[in-house]
C-alpha positions in Angstrom: 0.0 0.0 0.0 1.4 3.4 -1.1 1.0 6.1 1.6 2.6 9.4 0.5 3.9 12.0 3.0 1.2 14.4 1.8 -1.6 12.0 2.9 -2.4 13.5 6.3 -6.1 13.8 5.6 -8.3 13.0 2.6 -11.5 14.3 1.0 -13.2 11.9 -1.3 -15.6 13.8 -3.6 -18.0 12.8 -6.3 -21.2 14.3 -7.9 -24.3 12.2 -8.7 -27.4 12.7 -10.7 -29.9 9.9 -10.7 -27.3 7.3 -9.7 -29.4 5.3 -7.2 -28.2 2.0 -8.7 -24.5 2.9 -8.4 -24.5 4.8 -5.1 -24.5 1.9 -2.6 -21.4 0.3 -4.1 -19.7 3.6 -4.7 -20.2 4.7 -1.0 -19.0 1.3 0.2 -15.8 1.7 -1.8 -15.3 5.3 -0.7 -15.6 4.5 3.0 -13.4 1.4 2.7 -10.8 3.5 1.0 -10.8 6.1 3.8 -10.7 3.4 6.5 -7.9 1.5 4.8 -5.4 4.4 4.9 -6.1 5.2 8.5 -6.2 8.9 8.2 -8.8 11.6 8.9 -11.1 11.4 5.9 -14.5 12.6 4.6 -16.7 11.4 1.8 -18.8 14.2 0.2 -21.5 13.4 -2.3 -23.0 16.3 -4.2 -26.5 15.4 -5.4 -27.3 17.6 -8.4 -31.1 17.7 -8.0 -31.7 13.9 -8.6 -35.2 12.8 -9.3 -34.6 9.3 -7.9 -33.5 8.0 -4.4 -29.9 9.1 -4.7 -30.2 11.7 -1.9 -32.0 9.2 0.4 -29.4 6.6 -0.1 -26.6 9.0 0.9 -28.7 10.1 3.9 -28.9 6.5 5.1 -25.1 6.4 5.0 -24.7 9.7 6.9 -26.7 8.2 9.7 -24.3 5.2 9.9 -21.1 7.1 9.3 -20.7 10.8 10.2 -17.7 11.0 7.8 -20.2 10.7 4.9 -21.7 14.1 4.0 -24.5 15.0 1.5 -24.6 18.3 -0.2 -27.7 18.9 -2.3 -28.6 21.2 -5.2 -32.3 22.0 -5.1 -32.4 21.6 -8.9 -30.2 20.2 -11.5 -27.5 22.8 -12.1 -25.1 20.8 -14.3 -22.1 18.5 -13.9 -19.6 21.4 -13.6 -21.6 23.1 -11.0 -21.8 19.9 -9.0 -18.0 19.5 -9.1 -17.5 23.1 -8.2 -19.7 22.6 -5.1 -17.7 19.5 -4.2 -14.4 21.3 -4.4 -15.6 24.2 -2.3 -16.9 21.7 0.3 -13.6 19.8 0.7 -11.8 20.4 4.0 -8.9 17.9 4.0 -5.3 18.3 2.9 -5.6 16.0 -0.2 -8.7 16.2 -2.4 -9.7 13.2 -4.5 -12.2 13.8 -7.2 -14.1 11.1 -9.2 -17.5 10.4 -10.6 -20.4 8.4 -9.1 -20.9 6.1 -12.1 -18.4 3.4 -10.9 -16.3 3.5 -14.1 -13.2 3.6 -11.9 -12.1 1.4 -9.0 -11.2 3.7 -6.1 -8.4 1.4 -5.0 -6.5 2.7 -8.1 -6.0 5.9 -6.1 -2.6 4.3 -5.3 -1.4 5.3 -8.8 -2.2 9.0 -7.9 -0.6 8.7 -4.4 2.6 7.5 -6.0 3.1 10.9 -7.6 1.5 13.5 -5.4 4.5 14.1 -3.1 6.3 15.6 -6.1 3.6 17.8 -7.6 0.4 19.8 -6.8 -2.1 17.7 -8.8 -2.2 14.3 -10.4 -4.8 13.5 -13.1 -5.5 10.1 -14.6 -5.9 9.2 -18.2 -8.2 6.3 -19.1 -6.5 3.1 -20.2 -8.6 1.2 -22.7 -11.5 3.6 -22.3 -14.7 1.7 -22.0 -17.1 4.0 -23.8 -18.6 3.9 -27.3 -16.7 4.8 -30.4 -18.2 8.3 -30.8 -17.6 9.2 -27.1 -14.0 8.1 -27.4 -13.5 10.1 -30.7 -15.2 13.2 -29.2 -13.0 12.9 -26.2 -9.8 12.9 -28.3 -10.9 15.8 -30.4 -12.0 17.8 -27.3 -8.7 17.1 -25.5 -6.8 18.2 -28.6 -8.7 21.5 -28.7 -8.3 22.2 -25.0 -4.6 21.4 -25.1 -4.2 23.8 -28.1 -6.0 26.6 -26.3 -4.5 26.3 -22.8 -1.3 24.3 -23.3 -2.3 21.6 -20.8 0.3 18.8 -20.4 -2.3 16.0 -20.3 -3.7 13.4 -22.7 -7.1 13.0 -21.2 -8.5 16.3 -19.9 -11.9 15.0 -18.8 -10.7 11.9 -16.9 -12.7 12.0 -13.6 -9.9 10.6 -11.5 -7.9 13.4 -10.0 -6.0 14.2 -6.8 -5.1 17.7 -5.6 -3.3 19.3 -2.7 -6.0 21.5 -1.3 -3.7 24.4 -0.9 -3.3 24.4 -4.7 -7.0 24.9 -5.1 -7.5 27.6 -2.4 -8.8 30.9 -3.8 -9.6 29.5 -7.2 -13.1 30.2 -8.6 -14.6 27.8 -11.1 -17.3 29.2 -13.4 -18.0 26.2 -15.6 -21.4 24.6 -15.1 -21.1 21.9 -17.7 -18.4 19.6 -19.2 -15.7 22.2 -19.3 -15.1 22.0 -15.6 -12.2 19.5 -15.8 -10.4 21.7 -18.4 -11.0 24.8 -16.2 -9.6 23.2 -13.1 -6.4 22.2 -14.9 -6.1 25.5 -16.8 -6.4 27.6 -13.6 -3.9 25.4 -11.8 -1.5 25.7 -14.7 -1.9 29.5 -14.8 -1.1 29.5 -11.0 2.1 27.7 -11.7 1.2 24.4 -10.2 2.9 21.3 -11.2 0.5 18.7 -12.8 1.4 15.1 -13.5 -0.5 12.4 -15.2 -0.8 8.6 -14.8 -2.8 5.9 -16.6 -5.7 4.3 -14.7 -8.0 1.4 -15.7 -11.5 2.3 -17.0 -14.5 0.1 -16.7 -18.0 -0.1 -18.3 -20.7 1.7 -16.5 -22.5 -1.0 -14.5 -25.9 0.8 -14.3 -27.7 4.0 -15.4 -26.7 6.2 -18.2 -24.6 9.3 -18.7 -26.5 12.6 -18.7 -23.7 15.2 -18.8 -23.1 14.6 -22.5 -26.5 15.6 -23.7 -26.4 17.7 -26.9 -27.6 20.8 -25.1 -24.9 20.5 -22.5 -22.3 20.1 -25.2 -23.4 23.3 -26.9 -23.3 25.2 -23.6 -19.8 23.7 -23.0 -18.4 25.3 -26.2 -19.8 28.7 -25.2 -18.1 28.3 -21.8 -14.9 27.2 -23.5 -14.4 30.5 -25.3 -15.4 32.5 -22.3 -12.8 30.7 -20.3 -10.2 31.2 -22.9 -10.6 35.0 -22.7 -10.6 34.9 -18.9 -7.4 32.9 -18.7 -5.8 35.1 -21.4 
């Protein structure tokens, strides 16, 4: 087990929107991860206005384990808004960000831990990405565009498996409400002069539910946000 010097406390964050089928397993993995490393930890789930039992499932866990916290949006505000809320809610020295769809195994955080002592942020890139052809193609094109605009030293901008030193995030404001949020996080860290490293992580098929953040309307709004961010960063 890899336990970096920087691991004095850990925030485990993930957003969810209508993920009632995935949440029980996801929460079990998150709590097991925190307990395994024997440090002060918290698990923060941001429910982005789900219409199913997602919030109720998290509330059941909060009654069993006070380290599990639920933060709710009264309405669906978008994937980026949920991640922004999660990052603002984190209180521990290391901040681990992932998604609630169980396309990663949380135990692979060891790959991020192996690098965090020498940098400010570690971002994963998906090995053998388990999504359809068009999502993989769009992901490559999107990453290429974002790298061109912001000069980011990564090969998979939107990989939702990231670890940060909280001090690197302090004072940063994130405006993206949709899919741009991962690019904005990395672009703002780069502008601040933070060191970012990347490591490959296994990717798995979604076991239940369906992706909602990639709806056509969200994609269009993401492109509007992209060019606004470009001018802000400039």
